[in-house]
C-alpha positions as CSV (number, residue, x, y, z in Angstrom):
1,M,-21.1,-46.5,18.5
2,V,-19.1,-43.5,19.7
3,Q,-16.3,-44.6,17.5
4,F,-18.8,-45.0,14.6
5,F,-19.9,-41.4,15.1
6,S,-16.5,-40.2,15.3
7,K,-15.4,-41.8,11.9
8,R,-18.6,-40.7,10.1
9,R,-21.1,-37.9,10.6
10,L,-24.7,-38.9,10.5
11,K,-27.0,-37.2,8.1
12,I,-30.0,-35.3,9.6
13,A,-32.7,-38.0,9.2
14,E,-30.3,-40.6,10.8
15,Q,-29.5,-38.6,13.9
16,I,-33.3,-37.7,14.5
17,I,-34.1,-41.6,14.4
18,V,-31.2,-42.3,17.0
19,V,-32.1,-39.5,19.2
20,S,-35.7,-40.2,19.3
21,F,-35.0,-43.7,20.6
22,F,-33.5,-42.3,23.8
23,A,-36.1,-39.7,24.4
24,V,-39.1,-41.7,26.2
25,L,-38.2,-43.9,29.2
26,I,-36.6,-41.3,31.5
27,P,-39.2,-38.6,31.0
28,M,-42.1,-40.9,31.9
29,I,-40.4,-41.8,35.3
30,V,-39.7,-38.1,36.2
31,S,-43.4,-37.0,35.3
32,G,-45.0,-39.7,37.7
33,F,-43.1,-38.1,40.6
34,I,-44.2,-34.6,39.7
35,I,-47.9,-35.5,39.3
36,N,-47.8,-37.4,42.9
37,N,-46.2,-34.4,44.6
38,V,-48.4,-31.8,43.0
39,N,-51.7,-33.7,43.9
40,Q,-50.8,-33.4,47.7
41,Q,-50.8,-29.5,47.5
42,S,-53.7,-27.6,49.4
43,N,-54.1,-24.0,49.2
44,R,-57.0,-23.3,51.6
45,Q,-55.0,-23.3,54.8
46,Q,-52.7,-20.7,53.2
47,L,-55.6,-18.3,52.4
48,R,-57.1,-18.6,56.0
49,T,-53.7,-18.1,57.8
50,A,-52.8,-15.1,55.7
51,A,-56.4,-13.5,56.4
52,V,-56.0,-13.9,60.0
53,M,-52.5,-12.5,60.0
54,I,-53.6,-9.5,58.0
55,A,-56.4,-8.9,60.7
56,N,-53.8,-9.1,63.5
57,I,-51.3,-6.7,61.5
58,V,-54.0,-4.1,61.3
59,S,-55.2,-4.4,64.9
60,E,-51.5,-3.7,65.9
61,E,-51.2,-0.9,63.6
62,I,-54.6,0.7,65.3
63,D,-53.0,0.1,68.8
64,V,-49.8,1.9,67.8
65,F,-51.9,4.6,66.3
66,E,-54.3,5.0,69.0
67,K,-51.3,5.0,71.7
68,T,-49.4,7.6,69.6
69,I,-52.7,10.0,69.2
70,T,-53.4,9.5,73.0
71,N,-50.0,10.5,74.1
72,D,-49.9,13.4,71.7
73,L,-53.2,14.7,72.9
74,G,-52.3,14.2,76.5
75,Q,-49.1,16.3,76.0
76,I,-51.1,18.9,74.3
77,I,-53.7,19.0,77.2
78,S,-51.0,19.4,79.8
79,T,-49.4,22.1,77.9
80,L,-52.5,24.0,77.4
81,E,-52.9,24.5,81.3
82,F,-50.0,26.9,81.0
83,Y,-51.8,29.4,78.3
84,K,-54.2,31.6,80.3
85,T,-56.2,33.1,77.3
86,P,-58.0,31.5,74.3
87,E,-55.9,33.3,71.9
88,L,-52.9,31.9,73.3
89,E,-54.4,28.3,73.4
90,Q,-55.4,28.6,69.9
91,K,-52.0,30.0,68.7
92,Y,-50.2,27.1,70.4
93,L,-52.6,24.5,68.7
94,D,-52.1,26.3,65.4
95,E,-48.3,25.8,65.7
96,I,-48.7,22.3,66.4
97,T,-50.9,21.9,63.2
98,Q,-48.2,23.4,61.1
99,K,-45.5,21.2,62.6
100,I,-47.3,17.9,62.4
101,S,-49.0,17.3,59.1
102,F,-51.0,14.5,60.3
103,Y,-53.3,16.8,62.1
104,K,-55.9,18.7,59.8
105,E,-56.8,20.9,62.6
106,L,-56.6,21.2,66.6
107,T,-59.3,23.3,68.4
108,I,-60.9,23.4,71.8
109,V,-64.8,23.0,72.1
110,N,-66.8,24.4,75.0
111,S,-70.2,22.4,74.5
112,E,-71.5,19.1,73.2
113,E,-73.6,20.8,70.6
114,K,-70.5,22.4,69.2
115,L,-68.9,18.8,69.1
116,E,-71.7,17.2,67.2
117,Q,-71.1,19.9,64.6
118,Y,-67.5,18.6,64.3
119,K,-68.8,15.2,63.9
120,S,-71.1,16.1,61.1
121,Y,-68.2,18.1,59.5
122,S,-66.0,15.2,59.5
123,M,-68.5,12.7,57.8
124,R,-69.2,15.5,55.3
125,D,-65.6,16.1,54.3
126,N,-64.1,12.6,54.7
127,Y,-62.2,13.7,58.0
128,Y,-61.7,11.8,61.3
129,V,-62.4,13.5,64.5
130,L,-60.9,12.5,67.9
131,K,-62.0,14.2,71.2
132,R,-60.4,14.3,74.6
133,K,-61.9,15.9,77.7
134,M,-59.7,18.5,79.4
135,N,-59.7,19.1,83.3
136,D,-61.7,22.1,83.0
137,G,-64.6,20.5,81.3
138,R,-63.9,21.5,77.7
139,Y,-63.1,19.2,74.8
140,L,-59.8,19.1,72.8
141,V,-60.9,18.3,69.2
142,A,-58.2,16.7,66.8
143,I,-59.3,16.3,63.2
144,L,-57.3,13.9,61.2
145,D,-57.0,13.2,57.5
146,V,-58.6,9.9,56.4
147,E,-55.8,9.5,53.9
148,G,-53.1,9.9,56.5
149,L,-54.8,7.5,58.7
150,K,-54.8,4.9,55.8
151,K,-51.3,5.3,55.3
152,N,-50.6,4.6,58.8
153,L,-52.8,1.5,59.0
154,F,-52.0,-0.2,55.8
155,K,-48.2,0.8,55.3
156,T,-47.2,-2.7,55.8
157,L,-50.0,-4.1,53.3
158,A,-49.3,-2.0,50.4
159,G,-49.1,-4.9,47.9
160,D,-51.8,-7.3,49.3
161,Q,-54.8,-7.4,47.3
162,R,-57.3,-8.4,50.1
163,Q,-60.2,-6.0,50.8
164,I,-59.7,-4.6,54.4
165,Y,-62.3,-2.2,56.3
166,V,-61.9,-0.6,59.6
167,L,-65.2,0.5,61.3
168,D,-65.7,2.5,64.4
169,S,-68.4,1.8,66.8
170,N,-71.2,3.3,64.9
171,S,-70.4,1.0,62.0
172,D,-68.8,3.8,59.9
173,V,-65.9,2.9,57.7
174,I,-63.0,4.8,59.3
175,A,-60.4,3.5,56.6
176,S,-60.3,0.9,53.8
177,S,-57.9,-0.8,51.6
178,N,-58.9,-1.9,48.0
179,P,-62.5,-1.4,48.9
180,T,-65.5,-2.2,46.6
181,E,-69.3,-1.9,47.4
182,K,-69.9,-5.5,46.7
183,G,-67.1,-6.9,48.8
184,F,-68.2,-4.5,51.9
185,N,-71.8,-5.6,51.5
186,T,-70.6,-9.3,51.4
187,S,-68.5,-8.9,54.6
188,M,-71.4,-7.2,56.4
189,S,-74.1,-9.5,55.3
190,E,-72.3,-12.6,56.5
191,L,-71.1,-11.2,59.8
192,P,-72.2,-13.1,62.7
193,K,-74.8,-11.2,65.2
194,K,-72.7,-12.1,68.2
195,L,-69.0,-11.1,67.8
196,E,-66.1,-12.4,69.9
197,I,-64.0,-9.8,71.3
198,D,-60.1,-9.3,70.5
199,T,-59.9,-12.6,68.7
200,P,-59.6,-12.9,64.9
201,I,-62.6,-15.2,63.7
202,I,-62.9,-16.9,60.4
203,Y,-66.5,-16.8,58.9
204,G,-68.2,-16.9,55.5
205,K,-70.0,-19.4,53.4
206,V,-67.3,-19.9,50.8
207,K,-64.6,-22.1,52.0
208,N,-62.0,-21.2,49.5
209,Q,-62.8,-17.5,50.0
210,P,-62.4,-16.8,53.8
211,L,-63.8,-13.8,55.7
212,V,-62.3,-12.6,58.9
213,Y,-63.5,-10.3,61.5
214,L,-61.7,-9.0,64.7
215,Q,-63.8,-6.9,67.1
216,K,-61.3,-4.8,69.3
217,S,-62.4,-3.6,72.7
218,N,-59.7,-1.0,73.3
219,P,-60.1,1.1,71.2
220,K,-63.5,0.0,69.9
221,A,-63.1,-0.8,66.2
222,L,-64.0,-3.6,63.9
223,I,-61.6,-5.0,61.5
224,L,-63.0,-6.9,58.3
225,V,-60.8,-8.7,56.0
226,N,-62.1,-10.2,52.7
227,T,-60.3,-12.6,50.5
228,T,-61.2,-11.5,47.0
229,E,-62.5,-13.5,44.3
230,E,-59.4,-12.8,42.3
231,L,-57.1,-14.2,45.0
232,K,-59.1,-17.2,45.3
233,Q,-58.9,-17.8,41.6
234,D,-55.1,-17.1,41.6
235,A,-54.6,-19.8,44.2
236,I,-56.7,-22.4,42.5
237,D,-55.4,-21.6,38.9
238,Y,-51.8,-21.9,40.4
239,N,-52.7,-25.1,41.9
240,R,-54.5,-26.5,38.6
241,D,-51.5,-25.1,36.6
242,K,-48.8,-27.2,38.5
243,I,-50.7,-30.3,37.7
244,I,-51.3,-29.3,34.1
245,L,-47.6,-28.3,33.9
246,S,-46.6,-31.8,35.4
247,I,-48.4,-33.5,32.6
248,L,-46.9,-31.2,30.0
249,V,-43.3,-31.7,31.4
250,T,-43.9,-35.5,30.8
251,I,-44.8,-34.9,27.2
252,L,-42.3,-32.4,26.6
253,T,-39.5,-34.2,28.0
254,I,-40.2,-37.1,25.7
255,F,-39.3,-34.8,22.9
256,F,-36.5,-33.0,24.6
257,V,-33.6,-35.0,23.2
258,V,-35.1,-34.6,19.7
259,G,-35.5,-30.9,20.4
260,L,-32.2,-30.4,21.6
261,Y,-30.8,-31.9,18.4
262,T,-33.0,-29.8,16.4
263,S,-32.1,-26.6,18.3
264,Y,-28.3,-27.3,17.5
265,L,-29.2,-27.7,13.9
266,Y,-31.3,-24.5,14.0
267,I,-28.7,-22.4,15.9
268,N,-26.2,-23.5,13.0
269,I,-28.4,-22.8,10.2
270,R,-29.3,-19.5,11.8
271,Q,-25.7,-18.5,12.2
272,L,-25.4,-19.0,8.3
273,F,-28.3,-17.0,7.6
274,K,-27.0,-14.1,9.8
275,A,-23.5,-14.2,8.3
276,I,-25.1,-14.1,4.8
277,I,-27.2,-11.1,5.7
278,A,-24.2,-9.2,7.4
279,I,-22.1,-9.8,4.2
280,S,-24.9,-8.6,2.0
281,K,-25.0,-5.4,4.1
282,G,-21.2,-4.8,4.0
283,N,-20.0,-6.3,7.2
284,Y,-17.0,-8.3,6.1
285,E,-15.8,-9.2,9.6
286,R,-18.8,-11.5,10.2
287,R,-17.9,-15.2,10.6
288,I,-19.8,-18.4,11.2
289,R,-19.4,-19.8,14.7
290,L,-20.8,-23.2,14.8
291,L,-21.7,-25.3,17.8
292,T,-19.7,-28.6,16.8
293,N,-20.5,-31.9,18.5
294,I,-21.9,-35.3,17.5
295,F,-25.2,-33.6,16.5
296,T,-23.6,-31.3,14.1
297,P,-24.1,-32.8,10.5
298,F,-21.0,-32.9,8.0
299,E,-22.7,-30.7,5.6
300,I,-23.1,-27.8,8.0
301,V,-19.5,-28.1,9.1
302,F,-18.1,-28.1,5.6
303,L,-20.4,-25.2,4.6
304,G,-19.2,-23.2,7.4
305,M,-15.6,-23.7,6.8
306,E,-16.0,-22.8,3.1
307,F,-17.9,-19.7,3.9
308,N,-15.4,-18.4,6.4
309,R,-12.6,-19.0,3.9
310,M,-14.5,-17.1,1.4
311,V,-15.2,-14.2,3.7
312,N,-11.6,-13.9,4.8
313,Q,-10.7,-13.4,1.2
314,I,-13.6,-10.7,0.7
315,H,-12.4,-9.0,4.0
316,K,-8.7,-8.6,3.0
317,S,-9.6,-7.3,-0.3
318,Y,-12.2,-4.6,1.4
319,I,-9.5,-3.5,3.9
320,Q,-7.0,-2.8,1.1
321,L,-9.8,-1.1,-0.8
322,K,-10.7,1.1,2.3
323,K,-7.2,2.0,3.0
324,K,-6.6,3.2,-0.6
325,N,-10.0,5.1,-0.6
326,K,-8.9,6.9,2.8
327,E,-5.5,7.6,1.3
328,L,-7.1,9.2,-1.6
329,K,-9.5,11.1,0.5
330,Q,-6.7,12.5,2.6
331,L,-4.7,13.4,-0.6
332,N,-7.8,15.2,-2.0
333,E,-8.3,17.1,1.3
334,F,-4.7,18.1,1.4
335,R,-4.7,19.3,-2.2
336,S,-7.8,21.3,-1.5
337,N,-6.2,22.9,1.4
338,M,-2.9,23.3,-0.1
339,I,-4.6,25.2,-3.0
340,D,-6.5,27.5,-0.6
341,T,-3.1,28.0,1.3
342,V,-1.3,28.9,-1.8
343,S,-3.9,31.0,-3.2
344,H,-4.2,33.1,0.0
345,E,-0.9,33.2,1.5
346,F,1.1,33.6,-1.6
347,R,-1.1,36.3,-3.0
348,T,0.3,39.1,-0.6
349,P,4.2,38.6,-1.1
350,L,3.7,38.1,-5.0
351,T,1.5,41.4,-4.9
352,S,4.2,43.2,-3.1
353,I,7.0,41.9,-5.4
354,Q,5.1,42.6,-8.6
355,G,4.1,46.1,-7.5
356,Y,7.6,47.1,-6.3
357,T,9.3,45.7,-9.4
358,S,6.9,47.5,-11.7
359,R,7.8,50.8,-9.8
360,L,11.4,50.2,-10.4
361,L,10.8,49.4,-14.1
362,R,8.9,52.5,-14.8
363,Q,10.8,55.1,-17.1
364,D,8.3,57.9,-16.6
365,I,8.9,58.8,-13.3
366,E,12.2,59.5,-11.2
367,I,13.0,57.2,-8.3
368,S,15.2,58.3,-5.5
369,E,18.1,56.2,-4.2
370,E,16.2,56.0,-0.9
371,M,12.9,54.7,-2.4
372,R,15.0,52.2,-4.6
373,Q,16.7,50.7,-1.7
374,K,13.4,50.5,0.1
375,S,11.7,48.7,-2.6
376,L,14.7,46.3,-3.2
377,H,14.5,45.6,0.5
378,I,10.6,45.0,0.5
379,I,11.3,42.6,-2.6
380,K,13.9,40.8,-0.9
381,R,11.8,40.4,2.5
382,Q,8.8,39.2,0.6
383,S,11.1,36.8,-1.6
384,E,12.5,35.4,1.7
385,R,8.9,35.0,3.0
386,L,7.9,33.1,0.0
387,K,11.0,30.9,0.2
388,R,10.2,30.0,3.8
389,M,6.3,29.3,2.8
390,I,7.6,27.0,0.1
391,E,10.1,25.2,2.4
392,D,7.3,24.9,5.1
393,L,5.1,23.2,2.1
394,L,7.7,20.9,0.7
395,V,8.5,19.5,4.3
396,I,5.1,18.4,4.8
397,P,5.0,15.2,2.7
398,D,8.5,14.2,4.5
399,I,7.2,14.7,7.8
400,E,3.9,12.8,7.4
401,G,5.7,9.9,5.5
402,A,8.5,9.8,8.4
403,R,11.0,10.4,5.6
404,L,12.5,13.7,7.0
405,N,16.3,13.6,6.9
406,V,18.4,15.4,9.6
407,N,22.1,16.0,10.1
408,L,22.5,16.1,14.0
409,T,25.5,18.1,15.3
410,N,26.5,20.1,18.2
411,I,25.3,23.6,17.8
412,P,25.6,26.7,20.2
413,V,22.1,27.4,21.1
414,N,22.6,31.1,21.6
415,I,24.0,31.7,18.1
416,I,21.3,29.7,16.2
417,M,18.7,31.9,18.4
418,E,20.4,35.1,17.3
419,N,20.3,34.1,13.6
420,A,16.6,33.0,13.8
421,I,15.7,36.5,15.5
422,T,17.4,38.3,12.5
423,L,15.3,36.3,10.0
424,V,12.1,36.8,11.6
425,K,9.5,39.2,10.2
426,N,8.7,41.8,12.9
427,D,6.9,44.7,11.1
428,A,5.1,45.7,14.3
429,G,8.5,46.1,16.0
430,K,7.5,44.1,19.0
431,E,10.1,43.5,21.7
432,I,11.8,40.1,21.8
433,I,13.4,39.4,25.2
434,N,16.2,36.8,24.4
435,N,17.2,35.3,27.8
436,I,19.2,32.7,26.1
437,Q,21.9,34.9,24.4
438,N,24.3,34.6,27.1
439,C,23.8,30.7,27.3
440,D,27.0,28.7,26.3
441,K,25.4,25.4,26.0
442,E,25.2,23.3,22.9
443,I,22.4,21.2,21.7
444,I,22.3,18.2,19.3
445,A,20.1,19.3,16.4
446,D,20.1,19.8,12.6
447,N,21.3,23.4,12.1
448,D,18.9,24.3,9.2
449,R,15.9,22.5,10.7
450,I,16.3,24.1,14.4
451,E,16.7,27.5,12.8
452,Q,13.4,26.9,10.8
453,V,11.7,25.8,14.1
454,F,12.9,28.8,16.0
455,V,11.9,31.2,13.2
456,N,8.4,29.6,13.1
457,L,7.8,29.9,16.7
458,I,9.0,33.5,17.1
459,E,7.0,34.6,14.1
460,N,4.1,32.9,15.7
461,A,4.5,34.6,18.9
462,I,4.6,37.9,17.3
463,K,1.7,37.4,15.0
464,Y,-0.7,36.1,17.7
465,S,0.2,38.6,20.7
466,P,-1.6,41.9,21.5
467,E,-0.1,45.2,20.2
468,G,2.8,46.4,22.6
469,S,3.2,43.1,24.3
470,P,6.8,41.5,24.4
471,I,8.0,38.0,23.3
472,T,10.1,36.3,26.1
473,I,12.5,33.5,25.1
474,D,13.6,31.6,28.1
475,Y,15.6,28.1,29.0
476,E,16.2,25.7,31.5
477,I,18.2,22.6,31.9
478,I,16.3,19.3,32.9
479,E,18.5,16.3,33.3
480,N,20.1,15.9,29.8
481,Q,17.7,18.2,28.0
482,M,17.6,21.8,27.3
483,V,14.0,23.3,27.5
484,I,13.5,26.4,25.4
485,A,10.3,28.3,26.1
486,F,8.7,30.9,23.8
487,K,6.2,33.0,25.6
488,N,3.6,35.5,24.5
489,D,0.5,37.2,26.0
490,Y,-2.8,35.7,25.0
491,E,-6.1,34.9,26.3
492,V,-6.5,31.3,27.9
493,I,-7.0,28.7,25.1
494,P,-9.2,25.7,26.3
495,R,-7.4,22.3,26.6
496,E,-9.7,20.7,24.1
497,K,-8.7,23.2,21.4
498,L,-4.9,23.4,22.7
499,K,-4.7,19.6,21.6
500,T,-5.7,20.2,18.0
501,L,-3.3,23.0,17.3
502,F,-0.7,20.5,16.0
503,D,-3.1,19.3,13.3
504,K,-2.7,20.8,9.8
505,F,-4.5,24.0,8.9
506,T,-5.8,24.4,12.4
507,R,-5.8,27.9,13.8
508,V,-7.4,29.4,17.0
509,D,-10.7,31.2,15.9
510,D,-10.8,34.6,17.7
511,K,-10.3,38.2,17.0
512,T,-6.5,38.1,16.8
513,T,-6.6,35.3,14.1
514,R,-9.3,36.9,12.1
515,T,-7.0,40.1,11.6
516,T,-3.8,38.0,10.9
517,R,-3.0,35.8,7.9
518,G,-1.7,32.4,8.3
519,T,-1.6,28.8,6.8
520,G,-2.3,26.8,9.9
521,L,0.9,24.8,9.2
522,G,3.4,26.3,11.5
523,L,2.9,24.2,14.7
524,F,2.5,21.0,12.6
525,I,5.8,21.6,10.8
526,V,7.5,22.6,13.9
527,K,6.3,19.3,15.8
528,G,7.5,17.1,12.8
529,L,11.1,18.8,12.7
530,V,11.4,18.6,16.7
531,E,10.4,14.9,16.7
532,A,12.6,14.1,13.8
533,M,15.6,15.6,15.9
534,D,14.6,13.4,18.9
535,G,13.1,16.2,20.7
536,E,9.6,17.1,22.0
537,I,7.4,19.9,22.0
538,R,4.5,20.9,24.3
539,L,1.8,23.6,24.4
540,Y,0.5,25.5,27.4
541,S,-1.9,28.2,28.0
542,N,-3.0,29.7,31.4
543,E,-3.5,32.9,33.2
544,E,0.2,33.2,34.4
545,C,2.1,32.7,31.0
546,G,-0.7,33.5,28.3
547,F,0.6,31.1,25.6
548,C,3.8,29.2,25.8
549,V,5.6,26.8,23.5
550,K,8.2,24.5,25.2
551,V,10.7,22.6,22.9
552,F,12.8,19.8,24.7
553,I,16.2,19.3,22.8
554,P,19.0,16.9,23.8
555,L,22.0,18.6,25.1
556,A,25.4,18.0,23.6
């Protein structure tokens, strides 16, 4: 039969008939054992044992509580003998009350009449009063908070649903747990007239709802435990539910194999539905994952395979389209930023060139030779500035497309640094400390590109340093690399912002950058040029160095 299944997948109706044939015999045998075991269960003894155990627990808690209070009051009475005046005694008692929150009040009473007043006070305000006679005939009265008493007596029974009542020798309720008026009246009405001492006794008319009392002799207290209707009902329902469950198991197991097959079929169809919904919402990565076994119909397997093949084709097309859209978005963003940059940054040098050229062309005024030379010098400098900006803009596509060509040769680092300093625009006349001028080392780099890097970094340091602060150029040799550092004074830049300075059109937003113009392309271009020459560039900012750019270039 297995060989038959492996050659030909059965249709849904055929599989249901075969599976149903094997789904009757075994469940009937198993259900017989379950019903036989469930009928032997009894819950009555468990309820009785639990009620007795709770009464004993509360009794032990009362003993611990009574010993604790007795020891405390005995120690307090012994200490009071050392105080000679009522004021000092009461001050000591107040200190004990403040330290131990369990006591509501501690005081000394001189007469029985005053003691009776405290008893009525406790009954009225829900407090519990304890008294201890002192050596001089007076009484030490301790007023305890009933809520605190309940927490101590029932702390181990917080989750139990039984009703528990603790009564004093006058049959007044000292503490209770889950109390109800009906439950208390039932417990008291069925209580035997003659009570046994210090032994938990089960009483009550309802066998499945046992009541337990425990009459304590020292201290004198009566403990009542009432098994509530809810507990009794839960126990009976639980037992009944087990019997019903055994019958249901017998019935349900008969259809288990059929249900197993149906569940496999349902899961596979549901996978198909989910995949269709996901595709309709634009999730082209979703695939159908079938549970394939002998229960999986041929039609479902064929449909899943064809669906996944179709989604693969759609997903490939979607990825290509998404990639093109991203490229178009980046191109559009770059175009917008480029237009903004050109319109803002090119305006200043063009305006200067146009103005000074117009002045030189005027025939109605006489221009001195000094003014003519000054105008030509400004026109030349602004033209060079425009040239550098254009070179920066033209090199960006090569950097982004990793198409930057470099001609690596051995270059004296001191000479190329001197050339770069002469090309730098330094209108503010800031001091440039060149500690590399006496270095006789050579580096492996492209002459024009490394010069462009140095010019950009020096101009950047000049532009974004405070008035009167110097620009320092240092170097050090680390293994087979020369590390050239460009330092200028600047406030500390947060690390998160520092990481973004290599991005295009990114500038630090502060009072310095708001008063200086820039494209936000300098560090992006420098990074691309340095990496194209097998170097590395890093940014640092701290209180010690201000702002520092380190360029790592291979030594010749």
